[in-house]
Every structure is written in C-alpha cells, then in structure tokens.
N, CA, C and O atoms as CSV, one atom per row, in Angstrom:
chain,resi,resn,atom,element,x,y,z
A,1,UNK,N,N,11.131,42.728,-68.840
A,1,UNK,CA,C,11.618,43.149,-67.551
A,1,UNK,C,C,13.141,43.183,-67.533
A,1,UNK,O,O,13.728,44.093,-66.948
A,2,UNK,N,N,13.785,42.213,-68.160
A,2,UNK,CA,C,15.243,42.195,-68.165
A,2,UNK,C,C,15.809,43.374,-68.939
A,2,UNK,O,O,16.865,43.896,-68.580
A,3,UNK,N,N,15.128,43.802,-69.991
A,3,UNK,CA,C,15.604,44.960,-70.749
A,3,UNK,C,C,15.572,46.206,-69.885
A,3,UNK,O,O,16.498,47.016,-69.923
A,4,UNK,N,N,14.505,46.365,-69.102
A,4,UNK,CA,C,14.416,47.508,-68.193
A,4,UNK,C,C,15.533,47.427,-67.162
A,4,UNK,O,O,16.157,48.439,-66.843
A,5,UNK,N,N,15.791,46.233,-66.640
A,5,UNK,CA,C,16.864,46.078,-65.661
A,5,UNK,C,C,18.209,46.471,-66.251
A,5,UNK,O,O,19.030,47.084,-65.568
A,6,UNK,N,N,18.444,46.124,-67.515
A,6,UNK,CA,C,19.708,46.507,-68.151
A,6,UNK,C,C,19.796,48.014,-68.312
A,6,UNK,O,O,20.862,48.597,-68.113
A,7,UNK,N,N,18.693,48.650,-68.668
A,7,UNK,CA,C,18.697,50.090,-68.908
A,7,UNK,C,C,18.949,50.859,-67.625
A,7,UNK,O,O,19.770,51.776,-67.605
A,8,UNK,N,N,18.245,50.495,-66.538
A,8,UNK,CA,C,18.400,51.279,-65.314
A,8,UNK,C,C,19.392,50.663,-64.354
A,8,UNK,O,O,19.597,51.189,-63.260
A,9,UNK,N,N,20.009,49.564,-64.735
A,9,UNK,CA,C,21.135,49.041,-63.975
A,9,UNK,C,C,20.788,48.347,-62.679
A,9,UNK,O,O,21.468,48.555,-61.675
A,10,UNK,N,N,19.754,47.533,-62.668
A,10,UNK,CA,C,19.451,46.779,-61.463
A,10,UNK,C,C,19.729,45.315,-61.705
A,10,UNK,O,O,20.027,44.902,-62.825
A,11,UNK,N,N,19.629,44.543,-60.660
A,11,UNK,CA,C,19.779,43.110,-60.807
A,11,UNK,C,C,21.208,42.643,-60.610
A,11,UNK,O,O,21.619,41.655,-61.218
A,12,UNK,N,N,21.959,43.318,-59.790
A,12,UNK,CA,C,23.323,42.890,-59.515
A,12,UNK,C,C,24.272,44.066,-59.530
A,12,UNK,O,O,24.057,45.048,-60.241
A,13,UNK,N,N,25.304,43.959,-58.752
A,13,UNK,CA,C,26.280,45.034,-58.641
A,13,UNK,C,C,27.489,44.704,-59.497
A,13,UNK,O,O,28.003,43.586,-59.460
A,14,UNK,N,N,27.930,45.667,-60.255
A,14,UNK,CA,C,29.121,45.527,-61.079
A,14,UNK,C,C,30.128,46.565,-60.637
A,14,UNK,O,O,29.761,47.678,-60.263
A,15,UNK,N,N,31.381,46.207,-60.680
A,15,UNK,CA,C,32.427,47.168,-60.364
A,15,UNK,C,C,32.523,48.168,-61.512
A,15,UNK,O,O,32.632,47.774,-62.674
A,16,UNK,N,N,32.483,49.446,-61.194
A,16,UNK,CA,C,32.558,50.496,-62.195
A,16,UNK,C,C,33.783,51.354,-61.937
A,16,UNK,O,O,34.309,51.393,-60.825
A,17,UNK,N,N,34.230,52.042,-62.979
A,17,UNK,CA,C,35.322,52.984,-62.799
A,17,UNK,C,C,34.858,54.107,-61.886
A,17,UNK,O,O,33.658,54.335,-61.732
A,18,UNK,N,N,35.800,54.799,-61.286
A,18,UNK,CA,C,35.459,55.872,-60.356
A,18,UNK,C,C,34.587,56.944,-60.975
A,18,UNK,O,O,33.650,57.430,-60.341
A,19,UNK,N,N,34.891,57.319,-62.222
A,19,UNK,CA,C,34.112,58.351,-62.899
A,19,UNK,C,C,32.678,57.886,-63.142
A,19,UNK,O,O,31.729,58.621,-62.869
A,20,UNK,N,N,32.525,56.673,-63.651
A,20,UNK,CA,C,31.175,56.145,-63.921
A,20,UNK,C,C,30.400,55.965,-62.630
A,20,UNK,O,O,29.205,56.256,-62.575
A,21,UNK,N,N,31.064,55.490,-61.599
A,21,UNK,CA,C,30.398,55.299,-60.315
A,21,UNK,C,C,29.894,56.631,-59.769
A,21,UNK,O,O,28.767,56.723,-59.281
A,22,UNK,N,N,30.725,57.651,-59.853
A,22,UNK,CA,C,30.304,58.985,-59.383
A,22,UNK,C,C,29.178,59.536,-60.245
A,22,UNK,O,O,28.283,60.214,-59.742
A,23,UNK,N,N,29.219,59.248,-61.539
A,23,UNK,CA,C,28.140,59.682,-62.423
A,23,UNK,C,C,26.816,59.034,-62.056
A,23,UNK,O,O,25.783,59.702,-62.003
A,24,UNK,N,N,26.848,57.727,-61.802
A,24,UNK,CA,C,25.621,57.039,-61.377
A,24,UNK,C,C,25.141,57.553,-60.021
A,24,UNK,O,O,23.938,57.682,-59.790
A,25,UNK,N,N,26.074,57.841,-59.137
A,25,UNK,CA,C,25.706,58.367,-57.820
A,25,UNK,C,C,25.026,59.725,-57.964
A,25,UNK,O,O,23.985,59.967,-57.353
A,26,UNK,N,N,25.611,60.610,-58.768
A,26,UNK,CA,C,25.024,61.936,-58.991
A,26,UNK,C,C,23.650,61.807,-59.650
A,26,UNK,O,O,22.699,62.484,-59.262
A,27,UNK,N,N,23.561,60.930,-60.651
A,27,UNK,CA,C,22.285,60.717,-61.321
A,27,UNK,C,C,21.248,60.137,-60.350
A,27,UNK,O,O,20.070,60.489,-60.410
A,28,UNK,N,N,21.692,59.252,-59.463
A,28,UNK,CA,C,20.789,58.693,-58.451
A,28,UNK,C,C,20.240,59.769,-57.539
A,28,UNK,O,O,19.049,59.776,-57.229
A,29,UNK,N,N,21.101,60.683,-57.104
A,29,UNK,CA,C,20.628,61.781,-56.253
A,29,UNK,C,C,19.682,62.704,-57.015
A,29,UNK,O,O,18.703,63.188,-56.449
A,30,UNK,N,N,19.965,62.952,-58.293
A,30,UNK,CA,C,19.070,63.776,-59.106
A,30,UNK,C,C,17.703,63.109,-59.224
A,30,UNK,O,O,16.675,63.765,-59.055
A,31,UNK,N,N,17.686,61.807,-59.513
A,31,UNK,CA,C,16.418,61.083,-59.633
A,31,UNK,C,C,15.673,61.065,-58.295
A,31,UNK,O,O,14.449,61.194,-58.262
A,32,UNK,N,N,16.405,60.906,-57.208
A,32,UNK,CA,C,15.786,60.933,-55.883
A,32,UNK,C,C,15.162,62.297,-55.619
A,32,UNK,O,O,14.043,62.381,-55.114
A,33,UNK,N,N,15.881,63.366,-55.957
A,33,UNK,CA,C,15.344,64.724,-55.764
A,33,UNK,C,C,14.091,64.935,-56.601
A,33,UNK,O,O,13.114,65.511,-56.123
A,34,UNK,N,N,14.111,64.472,-57.851
A,34,UNK,CA,C,12.923,64.606,-58.698
A,34,UNK,C,C,11.756,63.786,-58.147
A,34,UNK,O,O,10.602,64.204,-58.242
A,35,UNK,N,N,12.056,62.622,-57.574
A,35,UNK,CA,C,11.012,61.809,-56.953
A,35,UNK,C,C,10.392,62.498,-55.752
A,35,UNK,O,O,9.177,62.443,-55.561
A,36,UNK,N,N,11.217,63.148,-54.942
A,36,UNK,CA,C,10.708,63.883,-53.777
A,36,UNK,C,C,9.851,65.055,-54.245
A,36,UNK,O,O,8.784,65.311,-53.687
A,37,UNK,N,N,10.323,65.769,-55.276
A,37,UNK,CA,C,9.527,66.868,-55.829
A,37,UNK,C,C,8.203,66.329,-56.358
A,37,UNK,O,O,7.154,66.945,-56.166
A,38,UNK,N,N,8.254,65.180,-57.022
A,38,UNK,CA,C,7.036,64.568,-57.546
A,38,UNK,C,C,6.057,64.181,-56.455
A,38,UNK,O,O,4.845,64.192,-56.673
A,39,UNK,N,N,6.570,63.838,-55.282
A,39,UNK,CA,C,5.681,63.503,-54.169
A,39,UNK,C,C,4.953,64.745,-53.655
A,39,UNK,O,O,3.874,64.643,-53.072
A,40,UNK,N,N,5.546,65.906,-53.871
A,40,UNK,CA,C,4.950,67.152,-53.381
A,40,UNK,C,C,4.087,67.849,-54.426
A,40,UNK,O,O,3.134,68.546,-54.076
A,41,UNK,N,N,4.410,67.670,-55.700
A,41,UNK,CA,C,3.652,68.308,-56.773
A,41,UNK,C,C,2.716,67.287,-57.407
A,41,UNK,O,O,3.153,66.201,-57.788
A,42,UNK,N,N,1.442,67.622,-57.522
A,42,UNK,CA,C,0.475,66.630,-57.988
A,42,UNK,C,C,0.651,66.171,-59.440
A,42,UNK,O,O,0.212,65.072,-59.779
A,43,UNK,N,N,1.267,66.961,-60.295
A,43,UNK,CA,C,1.350,66.585,-61.701
A,43,UNK,C,C,2.681,65.963,-62.086
A,43,UNK,O,O,2.860,65.551,-63.233
A,44,UNK,N,N,3.606,65.888,-61.162
A,44,UNK,CA,C,4.913,65.328,-61.486
A,44,UNK,C,C,4.976,63.892,-60.970
A,44,UNK,O,O,4.557,63.621,-59.845
A,45,UNK,N,N,5.496,62.971,-61.784
A,45,UNK,CA,C,5.558,61.583,-61.324
A,45,UNK,C,C,6.569,61.395,-60.201
A,45,UNK,O,O,7.535,62.148,-60.083
A,46,UNK,N,N,6.333,60.394,-59.394
A,46,UNK,CA,C,7.225,60.097,-58.279
A,46,UNK,C,C,7.913,58.763,-58.481
A,46,UNK,O,O,9.140,58.674,-58.467
A,47,UNK,N,N,7.113,57.728,-58.669
A,47,UNK,CA,C,7.623,56.361,-58.644
A,47,UNK,C,C,8.693,56.100,-59.690
A,47,UNK,O,O,9.697,55.453,-59.390
A,48,UNK,N,N,8.503,56.588,-60.907
A,48,UNK,CA,C,9.490,56.302,-61.944
A,48,UNK,C,C,10.849,56.888,-61.578
A,48,UNK,O,O,11.881,56.271,-61.844
A,49,UNK,N,N,10.857,58.067,-60.973
A,49,UNK,CA,C,12.127,58.668,-60.567
A,49,UNK,C,C,12.770,57.875,-59.437
A,49,UNK,O,O,13.994,57.760,-59.380
A,50,UNK,N,N,11.960,57.330,-58.543
A,50,UNK,CA,C,12.517,56.523,-57.455
A,50,UNK,C,C,13.038,55.184,-57.976
A,50,UNK,O,O,14.047,54.677,-57.487
A,51,UNK,N,N,12.356,54.613,-58.963
A,51,UNK,CA,C,12.850,53.387,-59.592
A,51,UNK,C,C,14.196,53.656,-60.261
A,51,UNK,O,O,15.130,52.864,-60.138
A,52,UNK,N,N,14.284,54.775,-60.963
A,52,UNK,CA,C,15.544,55.139,-61.607
A,52,UNK,C,C,16.634,55.421,-60.581
A,52,UNK,O,O,17.790,55.051,-60.790
A,53,UNK,N,N,16.277,56.075,-59.467
A,53,UNK,CA,C,17.258,56.332,-58.407
A,53,UNK,C,C,17.786,55.020,-57.848
A,53,UNK,O,O,18.989,54.879,-57.630
A,54,UNK,N,N,16.899,54.062,-57.614
A,54,UNK,CA,C,17.332,52.764,-57.090
A,54,UNK,C,C,18.275,52.076,-58.081
A,54,UNK,O,O,19.264,51.466,-57.676
A,55,UNK,N,N,17.973,52.174,-59.362
A,55,UNK,CA,C,18.844,51.586,-60.380
A,55,UNK,C,C,20.217,52.242,-60.404
A,55,UNK,O,O,21.235,51.561,-60.527
A,56,UNK,N,N,20.243,53.547,-60.287
A,56,UNK,CA,C,21.530,54.261,-60.261
A,56,UNK,C,C,22.313,53.927,-59.000
A,56,UNK,O,O,23.527,53.728,-59.052
A,57,UNK,N,N,21.625,53.865,-57.875
A,57,UNK,CA,C,22.312,53.524,-56.626
A,57,UNK,C,C,22.803,52.077,-56.646
A,57,UNK,O,O,23.809,51.753,-56.015
A,58,UNK,N,N,22.091,51.205,-57.370
A,58,UNK,CA,C,22.548,49.817,-57.486
A,58,UNK,C,C,23.918,49.758,-58.157
A,58,UNK,O,O,24.707,48.853,-57.886
A,59,UNK,N,N,24.197,50.715,-59.027
A,59,UNK,CA,C,25.474,50.761,-59.727
A,59,UNK,C,C,26.541,51.558,-58.979
A,59,UNK,O,O,27.724,51.465,-59.307
A,60,UNK,N,N,26.140,52.334,-57.984
A,60,UNK,CA,C,27.115,53.243,-57.376
A,60,UNK,C,C,27.254,53.108,-55.871
A,60,UNK,O,O,28.346,53.302,-55.337
A,61,UNK,N,N,26.174,52.780,-55.174
A,61,UNK,CA,C,26.223,52.753,-53.720
A,61,UNK,C,C,25.241,51.721,-53.171
A,61,UNK,O,O,24.059,52.023,-53.012
A,62,UNK,N,N,25.710,50.515,-52.882
A,62,UNK,CA,C,24.821,49.508,-52.309
A,62,UNK,C,C,24.138,49.982,-51.017
A,62,UNK,O,O,23.013,49.579,-50.724
A,63,UNK,N,N,24.812,50.822,-50.263
A,63,UNK,CA,C,24.226,51.333,-49.013
A,63,UNK,C,C,23.012,52.213,-49.305
A,63,UNK,O,O,21.975,52.066,-48.658
A,64,UNK,N,N,23.131,53.130,-50.274
A,64,UNK,CA,C,21.993,53.981,-50.630
A,64,UNK,C,C,20.883,53.181,-51.299
A,64,UNK,O,O,19.702,53.452,-51.082
A,65,UNK,N,N,21.256,52.200,-52.109
A,65,UNK,CA,C,20.252,51.330,-52.723
A,65,UNK,C,C,19.462,50.600,-51.632
A,65,UNK,O,O,18.233,50.543,-51.687
A,66,UNK,N,N,20.162,50.048,-50.650
A,66,UNK,CA,C,19.495,49.331,-49.552
A,66,UNK,C,C,18.594,50.274,-48.765
A,66,UNK,O,O,17.486,49.902,-48.378
A,67,UNK,N,N,19.068,51.497,-48.527
A,67,UNK,CA,C,18.256,52.471,-47.789
A,67,UNK,C,C,16.954,52.741,-48.538
A,67,UNK,O,O,15.882,52.765,-47.934
A,68,UNK,N,N,17.047,52.945,-49.853
A,68,UNK,CA,C,15.866,53.232,-50.651
A,68,UNK,C,C,14.935,52.022,-50.718
A,68,UNK,O,O,13.722,52.155,-50.558
A,69,UNK,N,N,15.514,50.840,-50.957
A,69,UNK,CA,C,14.701,49.632,-51.091
A,69,UNK,C,C,14.038,49.215,-49.775
A,69,UNK,O,O,13.022,48.521,-49.790
A,70,UNK,N,N,14.599,49.629,-48.649
A,70,UNK,CA,C,14.040,49.269,-47.347
A,70,UNK,C,C,13.340,50.433,-46.663
A,70,UNK,O,O,12.986,50.342,-45.488
A,71,UNK,N,N,13.140,51.526,-47.390
A,71,UNK,CA,C,12.474,52.694,-46.818
A,71,UNK,C,C,11.048,52.313,-46.410
A,71,UNK,O,O,10.359,51.617,-47.156
A,72,UNK,N,N,10.601,52.762,-45.233
A,72,UNK,CA,C,9.278,52.338,-44.756
A,72,UNK,C,C,8.104,52.776,-45.645
A,72,UNK,O,O,7.091,52.077,-45.691
A,73,UNK,N,N,8.208,53.889,-46.339
A,73,UNK,CA,C,7.080,54.371,-47.151
A,73,UNK,C,C,7.146,53.922,-48.610
A,73,UNK,O,O,6.112,53.622,-49.207
A,74,UNK,N,N,8.321,53.872,-49.180
A,74,UNK,CA,C,8.421,53.603,-50.614
A,74,UNK,C,C,9.098,52.289,-50.958
A,74,UNK,O,O,9.047,51.843,-52.105
A,75,UNK,N,N,9.720,51.676,-49.988
A,75,UNK,CA,C,10.473,50.454,-50.247
A,75,UNK,C,C,9.641,49.319,-50.805
A,75,UNK,O,O,10.089,48.613,-51.709
A,76,UNK,N,N,8.443,49.131,-50.286
A,76,UNK,CA,C,7.627,48.005,-50.757
A,76,UNK,C,C,7.236,48.174,-52.225
A,76,UNK,O,O,7.199,47.196,-52.973
A,77,UNK,N,N,6.945,49.403,-52.639
A,77,UNK,CA,C,6.606,49.637,-54.052
A,77,UNK,C,C,7.806,49.381,-54.950
A,77,UNK,O,O,7.670,48.788,-56.020
A,78,UNK,N,N,8.976,49.826,-54.518
A,78,UNK,CA,C,10.184,49.613,-55.314
A,78,UNK,C,C,10.539,48.135,-55.400
A,78,UNK,O,O,10.920,47.643,-56.462
A,79,UNK,N,N,10.414,47.431,-54.284
A,79,UNK,CA,C,10.696,45.993,-54.302
A,79,UNK,C,C,9.685,45.247,-55.165
A,79,UNK,O,O,10.047,44.323,-55.893
A,80,UNK,N,N,8.419,45.650,-55.084
A,80,UNK,CA,C,7.381,45.022,-55.907
A,80,UNK,C,C,7.670,45.184,-57.391
A,80,UNK,O,O,7.488,44.248,-58.169
A,81,UNK,N,N,8.124,46.377,-57.786
A,81,UNK,CA,C,8.456,46.591,-59.190
A,81,UNK,C,C,9.677,45.766,-59.580
A,81,UNK,O,O,9.676,45.094,-60.611
A,82,UNK,N,N,10.713,45.821,-58.755
A,82,UNK,CA,C,11.960,45.135,-59.097
A,82,UNK,C,C,11.776,43.622,-59.143
A,82,UNK,O,O,12.289,42.966,-60.049
A,83,UNK,N,N,11.058,43.070,-58.191
A,83,UNK,CA,C,10.950,41.618,-58.085
A,83,UNK,C,C,9.861,41.026,-58.980
A,83,UNK,O,O,10.002,39.908,-59.476
A,84,UNK,N,N,8.773,41.777,-59.186
A,84,UNK,CA,C,7.631,41.196,-59.896
A,84,UNK,C,C,7.059,42.075,-61.006
A,84,UNK,O,O,6.152,41.649,-61.721
A,85,UNK,N,N,7.574,43.291,-61.161
A,85,UNK,CA,C,7.046,44.196,-62.177
A,85,UNK,C,C,5.631,44.659,-61.895
A,85,UNK,O,O,4.874,44.944,-62.822
A,86,UNK,N,N,5.263,44.737,-60.610
A,86,UNK,CA,C,3.890,45.098,-60.266
A,86,UNK,C,C,3.752,46.602,-60.023
A,86,UNK,O,O,4.685,47.276,-59.588
A,87,UNK,N,N,2.557,47.093,-60.319
A,87,UNK,CA,C,2.177,48.470,-60.039
A,87,UNK,C,C,0.843,48.392,-59.295
A,87,UNK,O,O,-0.147,47.926,-59.860
A,88,UNK,N,N,0.802,48.838,-58.042
A,88,UNK,CA,C,-0.451,48.761,-57.285
A,88,UNK,C,C,-1.573,49.572,-57.948
A,88,UNK,O,O,-1.312,50.546,-58.655
A,89,UNK,N,N,-2.799,49.164,-57.716
A,89,UNK,CA,C,-3.960,49.813,-58.332
A,89,UNK,C,C,-4.003,51.308,-58.015
A,89,UNK,O,O,-4.287,52.116,-58.899
A,90,UNK,N,N,-3.729,51.678,-56.784
A,90,UNK,CA,C,-3.757,53.098,-56.418
A,90,UNK,C,C,-2.721,53.883,-57.223
A,90,UNK,O,O,-2.992,55.005,-57.651
A,91,UNK,N,N,-1.557,53.311,-57.429
A,91,UNK,CA,C,-0.514,53.977,-58.215
A,91,UNK,C,C,-0.957,54.116,-59.671
A,91,UNK,O,O,-0.682,55.136,-60.303
A,92,UNK,N,N,-1.627,53.121,-60.201
A,92,UNK,CA,C,-2.142,53.211,-61.570
A,92,UNK,C,C,-3.158,54.344,-61.678
A,92,UNK,O,O,-3.132,55.142,-62.616
A,93,UNK,N,N,-4.044,54.392,-60.704
A,93,UNK,CA,C,-5.069,55.435,-60.685
A,93,UNK,C,C,-4.428,56.818,-60.618
A,93,UNK,O,O,-4.801,57.719,-61.369
A,94,UNK,N,N,-3.465,56.980,-59.717
A,94,UNK,CA,C,-2.808,58.276,-59.559
A,94,UNK,C,C,-2.019,58.651,-60.813
A,94,UNK,O,O,-2.007,59.815,-61.214
A,95,UNK,N,N,-1.365,57.678,-61.428
A,95,UNK,CA,C,-0.594,57.960,-62.645
A,95,UNK,C,C,-1.517,58.416,-63.772
A,95,UNK,O,O,-1.217,59.388,-64.465
A,96,UNK,N,N,-2.621,57.729,-63.955
A,96,UNK,CA,C,-3.554,58.103,-65.018
A,96,UNK,C,C,-4.215,59.450,-64.730
A,96,UNK,O,O,-4.425,60.253,-65.639
A,97,UNK,N,N,-4.534,59.687,-63.481
A,97,UNK,CA,C,-5.099,60.980,-63.100
A,97,UNK,C,C,-4.090,62.099,-63.360
A,97,UNK,O,O,-4.451,63.153,-63.882
A,98,UNK,N,N,-2.839,61.874,-63.001
A,98,UNK,CA,C,-1.805,62.876,-63.245
A,98,UNK,C,C,-1.595,63.132,-64.729
A,98,UNK,O,O,-1.426,64.280,-65.142
A,99,UNK,N,N,-1.603,62.066,-65.544
A,99,UNK,CA,C,-1.441,62.238,-66.990
A,99,UNK,C,C,-2.615,63.011,-67.583
A,99,UNK,O,O,-2.432,63.861,-68.454
A,100,UNK,N,N,-3.811,62.713,-67.107
A,100,UNK,CA,C,-4.991,63.421,-67.598
A,100,UNK,C,C,-4.934,64.896,-67.226
A,100,UNK,O,O,-5.202,65.766,-68.054
A,101,UNK,N,N,-4.585,65.167,-65.977
A,101,UNK,CA,C,-4.471,66.565,-65.536
A,101,UNK,C,C,-3.345,67.274,-66.281
A,101,UNK,O,O,-3.488,68.436,-66.662
A,102,UNK,N,N,-2.241,66.593,-66.489
A,102,UNK,CA,C,-1.132,67.180,-67.229
A,102,UNK,C,C,-1.518,67.511,-68.668
A,102,UNK,O,O,-1.143,68.560,-69.191
A,103,UNK,N,N,-2.267,66.614,-69.302
A,103,UNK,CA,C,-2.709,66.876,-70.672
A,103,UNK,C,C,-3.681,68.051,-70.706
A,103,UNK,O,O,-3.622,68.884,-71.610
A,104,UNK,N,N,-4.567,68.117,-69.728
A,104,UNK,CA,C,-5.518,69.237,-69.677
A,104,UNK,C,C,-4.769,70.562,-69.522
A,104,UNK,O,O,-5.107,71.551,-70.172
A,105,UNK,N,N,-3.754,70.576,-68.660
A,105,UNK,CA,C,-2.971,71.802,-68.488
A,105,UNK,C,C,-2.211,72.142,-69.771
A,105,UNK,O,O,-2.121,73.310,-70.150
A,106,UNK,N,N,-1.671,71.131,-70.432
A,106,UNK,CA,C,-0.991,71.325,-71.710
A,106,UNK,C,C,-1.960,71.915,-72.731
A,106,UNK,O,O,-1.638,72.884,-73.418
A,107,UNK,N,N,-3.134,71.327,-72.823
A,107,UNK,CA,C,-4.135,71.750,-73.798
A,107,UNK,C,C,-4.564,73.196,-73.555
A,107,UNK,O,O,-4.637,74.000,-74.484
A,108,UNK,N,N,-4.846,73.510,-72.292
A,108,UNK,CA,C,-5.321,74.854,-71.967
A,108,UNK,C,C,-4.198,75.890,-71.995
A,108,UNK,O,O,-4.407,77.025,-72.423
A,109,UNK,N,N,-3.018,75.501,-71.542
A,109,UNK,CA,C,-1.923,76.459,-71.452
A,109,UNK,C,C,-1.203,76.690,-72.765
A,109,UNK,O,O,-0.908,77.834,-73.112
A,110,UNK,N,N,-0.912,75.626,-73.502
A,110,UNK,CA,C,-0.135,75.749,-74.739
A,110,UNK,C,C,-1.012,75.985,-75.955
A,110,UNK,O,O,-0.542,76.496,-76.971
A,111,UNK,N,N,-2.269,75.621,-75.860
A,111,UNK,CA,C,-3.197,75.720,-76.993
A,111,UNK,C,C,-2.534,75.171,-78.267
A,111,UNK,O,O,-2.347,75.891,-79.247
A,112,UNK,N,N,-2.187,73.879,-78.226
A,112,UNK,CA,C,-1.447,73.297,-79.354
A,112,UNK,C,C,-2.315,73.154,-80.594
A,112,UNK,O,O,-3.543,73.128,-80.519
A,113,UNK,N,N,-1.648,73.064,-81.729
A,113,UNK,CA,C,-2.351,72.763,-82.965
A,113,UNK,C,C,-2.819,71.320,-82.928
A,113,UNK,O,O,-2.397,70.552,-82.063
A,114,UNK,N,N,-3.685,70.945,-83.855
A,114,UNK,CA,C,-4.240,69.584,-83.830
A,114,UNK,C,C,-3.183,68.483,-83.903
A,114,UNK,O,O,-3.289,67.476,-83.203
A,115,UNK,N,N,-2.169,68.666,-84.743
A,115,UNK,CA,C,-1.159,67.611,-84.895
A,115,UNK,C,C,-0.397,67.387,-83.592
A,115,UNK,O,O,-0.234,66.244,-83.164
A,116,UNK,N,N,0.069,68.457,-82.960
A,116,UNK,CA,C,0.804,68.320,-81.702
A,116,UNK,C,C,-0.101,67.762,-80.610
A,116,UNK,O,O,0.325,66.909,-79.832
A,117,UNK,N,N,-1.330,68.228,-80.546
A,117,UNK,CA,C,-2.272,67.730,-79.542
A,117,UNK,C,C,-2.466,66.224,-79.680
A,117,UNK,O,O,-2.527,65.510,-78.680
A,118,UNK,N,N,-2.562,65.744,-80.910
A,118,UNK,CA,C,-2.753,64.306,-81.151
A,118,UNK,C,C,-1.497,63.528,-80.779
A,118,UNK,O,O,-1.588,62.469,-80.158
A,119,UNK,N,N,-0.325,64.040,-81.153
A,119,UNK,CA,C,0.924,63.347,-80.829
A,119,UNK,C,C,1.095,63.224,-79.317
A,119,UNK,O,O,1.436,62.154,-78.813
A,120,UNK,N,N,0.858,64.316,-78.598
A,120,UNK,CA,C,1.002,64.284,-77.133
A,120,UNK,C,C,-0.049,63.366,-76.522
A,120,UNK,O,O,0.255,62.606,-75.603
A,121,UNK,N,N,-1.265,63.426,-77.015
A,121,UNK,CA,C,-2.334,62.548,-76.500
A,121,UNK,C,C,-1.980,61.079,-76.726
A,121,UNK,O,O,-2.188,60.248,-75.842
A,122,UNK,N,N,-1.449,60.756,-77.903
A,122,UNK,CA,C,-1.065,59.375,-78.183
A,122,UNK,C,C,0.092,58.920,-77.294
A,122,UNK,O,O,0.104,57.784,-76.822
A,123,UNK,N,N,1.057,59.801,-77.067
A,123,UNK,CA,C,2.184,59.457,-76.188
A,123,UNK,C,C,1.690,59.197,-74.767
A,123,UNK,O,O,2.099,58.225,-74.132
A,124,UNK,N,N,0.815,60.060,-74.273
A,124,UNK,CA,C,0.283,59.862,-72.919
A,124,UNK,C,C,-0.601,58.628,-72.851
A,124,UNK,O,O,-0.582,57.907,-71.853
A,125,UNK,N,N,-1.365,58.381,-73.886
A,125,UNK,CA,C,-2.209,57.174,-73.912
A,125,UNK,C,C,-1.334,55.925,-73.911
A,125,UNK,O,O,-1.670,54.936,-73.259
A,126,UNK,N,N,-0.217,55.961,-74.633
A,126,UNK,CA,C,0.714,54.830,-74.618
A,126,UNK,C,C,1.294,54.600,-73.230
A,126,UNK,O,O,1.399,53.462,-72.772
A,127,UNK,N,N,1.667,55.683,-72.568
A,127,UNK,CA,C,2.186,55.560,-71.193
A,127,UNK,C,C,1.111,55.007,-70.266
A,127,UNK,O,O,1.379,54.126,-69.449
A,128,UNK,N,N,-0.094,55.523,-70.398
A,128,UNK,CA,C,-1.195,55.043,-69.556
A,128,UNK,C,C,-1.479,53.564,-69.828
A,128,UNK,O,O,-1.745,52.801,-68.900
A,129,UNK,N,N,-1.423,53.165,-71.087
A,129,UNK,CA,C,-1.653,51.760,-71.422
A,129,UNK,C,C,-0.582,50.877,-70.792
A,129,UNK,O,O,-0.889,49.807,-70.267
A,130,UNK,N,N,0.673,51.319,-70.840
A,130,UNK,CA,C,1.753,50.534,-70.229
A,130,UNK,C,C,1.525,50.390,-68.727
A,130,UNK,O,O,1.616,49.289,-68.185
A,131,UNK,N,N,1.229,51.500,-68.060
A,131,UNK,CA,C,1.043,51.470,-66.601
A,131,UNK,C,C,-0.146,50.592,-66.228
A,131,UNK,O,O,-0.053,49.777,-65.309
A,132,UNK,N,N,-1.250,50.750,-66.928
A,132,UNK,CA,C,-2.457,50.014,-66.534
A,132,UNK,C,C,-2.388,48.528,-66.856
A,132,UNK,O,O,-3.147,47.744,-66.285
A,133,UNK,N,N,-1.502,48.124,-67.752
A,133,UNK,CA,C,-1.400,46.701,-68.069
A,133,UNK,C,C,-0.364,45.969,-67.215
A,133,UNK,O,O,-0.179,44.764,-67.383
A,134,UNK,N,N,0.306,46.662,-66.315
A,134,UNK,CA,C,1.235,45.982,-65.392
A,134,UNK,C,C,0.420,45.229,-64.361
A,134,UNK,O,O,-0.651,45.689,-63.963
A,135,UNK,N,N,0.906,44.082,-63.922
A,135,UNK,CA,C,0.174,43.326,-62.900
A,135,UNK,C,C,0.110,44.101,-61.581
A,135,UNK,O,O,0.983,44.912,-61.275
A,136,UNK,N,N,-0.940,43.831,-60.816
A,136,UNK,CA,C,-1.117,44.487,-59.515
A,136,UNK,C,C,-0.607,43.635,-58.374
A,136,UNK,O,O,-0.341,44.139,-57.283
A,137,UNK,N,N,-0.469,42.335,-58.627
A,137,UNK,CA,C,-0.014,41.404,-57.599
A,137,UNK,C,C,1.006,40.453,-58.226
A,137,UNK,O,O,0.981,40.229,-59.436
A,138,UNK,N,N,1.893,39.899,-57.418
A,138,UNK,CA,C,2.846,38.918,-57.974
A,138,UNK,C,C,2.099,37.723,-58.531
A,138,UNK,O,O,1.060,37.325,-58.005
A,139,UNK,N,N,2.640,37.150,-59.607
A,139,UNK,CA,C,2.042,35.941,-60.180
A,139,UNK,C,C,2.264,34.787,-59.216
A,139,UNK,O,O,3.339,34.633,-58.637
A,140,UNK,N,N,1.236,33.990,-59.061
A,140,UNK,CA,C,1.321,32.823,-58.187
A,140,UNK,C,C,1.734,31.628,-59.039
A,140,UNK,O,O,1.111,31.333,-60.059
A,141,UNK,N,N,2.763,30.963,-58.618
A,141,UNK,CA,C,3.243,29.789,-59.366
A,141,UNK,C,C,2.207,28.675,-59.289
A,141,UNK,O,O,1.543,28.503,-58.268
A,142,UNK,N,N,2.075,27.917,-60.381
A,142,UNK,CA,C,1.101,26.821,-60.412
A,142,UNK,C,C,1.517,25.675,-59.556
A,142,UNK,O,O,0.804,24.675,-59.475
C-alpha cells in the first residue's frame, strides 16, 4: 500500500515547485475527466482514474483533493481505498465484468493471433486477480 501511495502521491502534502504543481494539477484534471468518461462508458474504468486524480490533487490542490474525497457519490470509495485498501464487492464485480467485456470486444474486433490473445488474457487475468483479492471491508483490530 505504501508503494502505491508513493507512486500516486497520497499520504501527505509536500511543497512542490510551480511547474510540478501545475503538472500534477493538469494530470489530476485529466484523470478526473477520464473517470467521468468511465462512469458513462461501460467498458472504461472509473475508480482507478479517480484514485489517480485524488493522488494528483493531493500534490497540487488540497481544496480539490478534499472536494473529491468528500464527494457524496464517490468519496466513500476513495476514502476506503486510501485508508484501508478496500474494494467493495460491487466494484469488483463491475471491474471483472468490464474486463471480460473488453476482452470479448478485443477478441472479436482485433481477431488477434494466439500469442497476443494469450498475453492480453494473462494481463487482464492478473488485473482481475489483483482487484478480487483486495479486502472488501476494513480489517478489524484484535
């Protein structure tokens, strides 16, 4: 979890140079836009882009980060991921369904050769395995 936090820049605010701060802000808006598109298109992911947007905003705009983390529809999922690394069961189901549909469209549309089909299937299976093995609820301390 800490490695992910380092990559997407969550877990504390650091002072950044103006150029880097603007870069994170622009990247945050791009990730937010992709997340909104993902909410409208059934085969495009939503949550990962919103997690990335929150990470970028954590580095560039505490106000936008707070807005995203406290949003009435998506805030609880983002906080659950950030605080406990949880993925709700419905989100797991939707992610796996989207990956399956995406692979079917890839298979039918691209008509890949066997090697490419296997590589893509293994990559998607790895992603599905990661998503499905995340906890659904916070761990209860003993």
